[in-house]
C-alpha positions as CSV (number, residue, x, y, z in Angstrom):
1,M,110.5,108.7,127.4
2,G,108.1,109.8,124.7
3,I,104.8,108.4,123.6
4,A,104.7,104.6,123.8
5,Y,102.2,101.7,123.5
6,Y,101.8,99.9,126.8
7,F,100.7,96.2,126.9
8,T,100.0,94.2,130.1
9,R,98.3,90.9,131.0
10,I,95.2,91.1,133.2
11,T,93.3,88.4,135.1
12,A,89.6,87.7,135.0
13,E,89.3,89.0,138.5
14,D,90.9,92.3,137.5
15,L,88.5,92.6,134.6
16,A,85.6,92.0,137.0
17,E,86.9,94.7,139.2
18,L,87.2,97.2,136.3
19,E,83.5,96.5,135.6
20,K,82.6,97.6,139.1
21,I,84.5,100.9,138.8
22,E,81.9,103.5,137.8
23,E,84.0,106.6,138.1
24,R,87.7,107.0,137.9
25,V,89.7,109.4,140.0
26,D,90.2,112.7,138.3
27,I,93.9,112.6,137.9
28,S,93.9,116.0,136.3
29,Q,93.6,117.4,139.8
30,A,96.7,115.7,140.9
31,V,99.8,117.8,141.7
32,T,101.8,116.5,138.7
33,D,104.8,118.6,139.7
34,N,105.3,116.2,142.5
35,I,105.4,113.0,140.4
36,P,108.6,111.2,141.4
37,E,111.3,110.8,138.7
38,D,112.1,107.3,139.9
39,E,110.0,104.8,137.9
40,T,109.2,102.7,140.9
41,L,108.0,105.6,143.0
42,E,106.1,107.0,140.0
43,H,104.3,103.7,139.7
44,E,103.4,103.8,143.4
45,Y,102.2,107.4,143.0
46,W,99.8,106.6,140.1
47,C,98.5,103.6,142.0
48,S,97.7,105.8,144.9
49,I,95.5,108.2,142.9
50,D,94.1,106.2,140.0
51,P,92.1,103.0,140.5
52,I,92.2,102.1,136.8
53,Y,96.0,102.3,136.8
54,R,96.1,100.3,140.0
55,V,94.0,97.4,138.6
56,T,95.8,97.2,135.2
57,H,99.3,97.4,136.8
58,R,98.7,95.3,139.9
59,R,101.3,92.6,138.9
60,S,103.9,94.9,137.4
61,H,106.3,94.1,140.2
62,L,106.6,90.6,138.8
63,Q,108.5,92.0,135.8
64,T,110.4,95.1,135.1
65,Y,108.8,97.0,132.2
66,T,110.6,96.2,129.0
67,M,111.0,98.8,126.2
68,V,110.9,96.9,123.0
69,P,113.3,96.6,121.2
70,M,115.8,97.8,123.9
71,D,115.7,94.4,125.6
72,E,114.9,91.0,124.3
73,L,112.3,88.8,125.8
74,S,113.1,85.1,125.9
75,P,110.4,82.3,125.9
76,E,111.6,81.4,129.4
77,K,110.9,84.8,130.8
78,A,107.4,85.6,132.0
79,C,106.0,88.5,129.9
80,Y,103.5,90.4,132.2
81,S,104.0,93.7,130.5
82,F,106.0,95.5,127.8
83,T,106.1,98.8,126.0
84,V,106.9,99.7,122.4
85,E,108.1,103.1,121.3
86,N,105.5,104.9,119.2
87,S,107.7,105.2,116.1
88,Y,108.2,101.4,115.9
89,W,104.6,100.6,116.6
90,S,103.3,103.2,114.1
91,L,105.6,101.7,111.4
92,L,104.4,98.2,112.2
93,E,100.8,99.3,112.1
94,R,101.2,101.0,108.8
95,L,102.8,97.8,107.3
96,I,100.1,95.6,108.9
97,K,97.3,97.7,107.4
98,Q,98.9,97.2,103.9
99,L,98.9,93.4,104.6
100,V,95.2,93.5,105.6
101,R,94.3,95.7,102.6
102,D,96.1,93.3,100.2
103,Q,94.3,90.4,102.0
104,V,97.6,88.8,103.0
105,I,96.3,88.5,106.6
106,P,92.6,88.6,107.5
107,Y,92.6,91.3,110.2
108,W,94.5,93.1,112.9
109,P,92.9,93.6,116.3
110,V,95.5,95.9,117.9
111,T,94.2,99.2,116.6
112,Q,92.5,102.1,118.2
113,E,89.4,101.2,116.3
114,H,89.1,97.9,118.1
115,P,86.0,97.8,120.4
116,V,86.5,98.8,124.0
117,H,84.8,96.1,126.0
118,I,84.6,97.7,129.4
119,G,83.7,101.3,130.0
120,D,85.5,104.1,128.2
121,F,88.5,104.4,130.5
122,S,91.2,106.9,129.5
123,M,94.8,105.8,130.1
124,G,97.5,108.2,129.0
125,Y,96.7,109.4,125.5
126,S,94.0,106.8,124.6
127,R,91.2,104.7,125.9
128,L,92.0,101.4,127.5
129,H,91.7,98.7,124.9
130,I,91.1,95.1,125.8
131,L,91.9,91.8,123.9
132,L,89.7,89.3,125.7
133,H,90.8,85.8,126.3
134,D,88.7,84.3,123.5
135,E,90.1,86.9,121.1
136,L,93.7,85.6,121.7
137,I,93.0,82.4,119.8
138,P,92.6,83.9,116.3
139,L,95.4,86.4,117.1
140,L,97.8,83.6,118.0
141,T,96.8,81.5,115.0
142,M,97.7,84.5,112.7
143,L,100.9,85.3,114.5
144,Q,102.0,81.6,114.4
145,D,101.8,81.7,110.6
146,F,102.6,85.3,110.1
147,P,103.8,86.2,106.6
148,Y,107.2,87.7,107.5
149,E,108.4,87.5,103.9
150,Q,105.6,89.8,102.7
151,L,106.1,92.1,105.7
152,K,109.8,92.5,104.7
153,Q,108.9,93.2,101.1
154,R,106.6,96.0,102.2
155,F,109.1,97.3,104.6
156,D,111.8,97.4,101.9
157,A,109.4,99.3,99.6
158,D,108.5,101.7,102.3
159,F,112.1,102.4,103.2
160,A,113.5,102.6,99.6
161,E,113.3,106.4,99.6
162,F,115.5,106.7,102.7
163,T,118.8,106.8,100.8
164,D,120.6,108.4,103.8
165,M,120.2,105.2,105.8
166,T,122.6,102.3,105.4
167,E,121.3,98.7,104.8
168,R,122.4,97.9,108.3
169,E,120.4,100.7,109.8
170,K,117.3,99.7,107.9
171,Q,117.8,96.1,109.0
172,G,118.0,97.3,112.6
173,V,114.6,99.1,112.2
174,Y,113.1,96.0,110.7
175,N,114.4,93.8,113.5
176,A,112.7,96.2,115.9
177,V,109.4,95.9,114.1
178,V,109.7,92.1,114.2
179,G,110.5,92.3,117.9
180,C,107.2,94.1,118.5
181,L,105.3,91.1,116.9
182,E,107.4,88.6,118.8
183,S,106.8,90.3,122.2
184,L,103.0,90.4,121.5
185,Q,103.0,86.7,120.5
186,L,104.9,85.7,123.6
187,M,102.5,87.7,125.9
188,A,99.4,86.4,124.1
189,Q,100.7,82.8,124.5
190,Q,101.3,83.2,128.2
191,A,98.1,85.1,128.8
192,Y,96.0,82.5,127.0
193,A,97.6,79.7,128.9
194,A,96.9,81.5,132.2
195,N,93.3,82.3,131.2
196,E,94.0,86.0,131.1
197,S,93.3,88.9,128.7
198,I,95.5,91.7,127.5
199,V,94.9,95.4,127.9
200,W,96.8,98.1,126.1
201,Y,96.8,101.9,125.7
202,I,98.9,104.7,124.4
203,G,100.7,106.6,127.1
């Protein structure tokens, strides 16, 4: 799998534990040639050498990681974690920035420029970003009334030059972008209800 955006819910207790971690294990010294190919064993491997990973993925056994948009998340399914392929998230972020610039939506907190509230932990290819519990309220309000019509208009304008793609293929890409937003909304709803926060990083 290539570069992806990783999202996971995290409890207040886990956040407190992160605050106590002064130095992370230098995983660059790990024998990366011995990382298991099996995803479950790989998860156990990183948990054994990296305290930041161990805290942020403590409950990952409660849900198999979902690659959006490969699988669909239903409201009945607990969303503890999900991942988004970089190509889809980069497209979504580009369209979102257009909406913010045109003042269609007020802001977008899921960016690398968003403040890092705890330490400067590095996860994968980026710092560990945190959406605190209180920050989920305005995010949910915006997502509840999200201007999908304007998003589709900007998507169509953005993809007008791709004449080698069929309309069905373009619709599939758009559906994937919408799936990213829906997954984030579902996770934010469940995290807020459980008095949790959301952490994310690029890996």
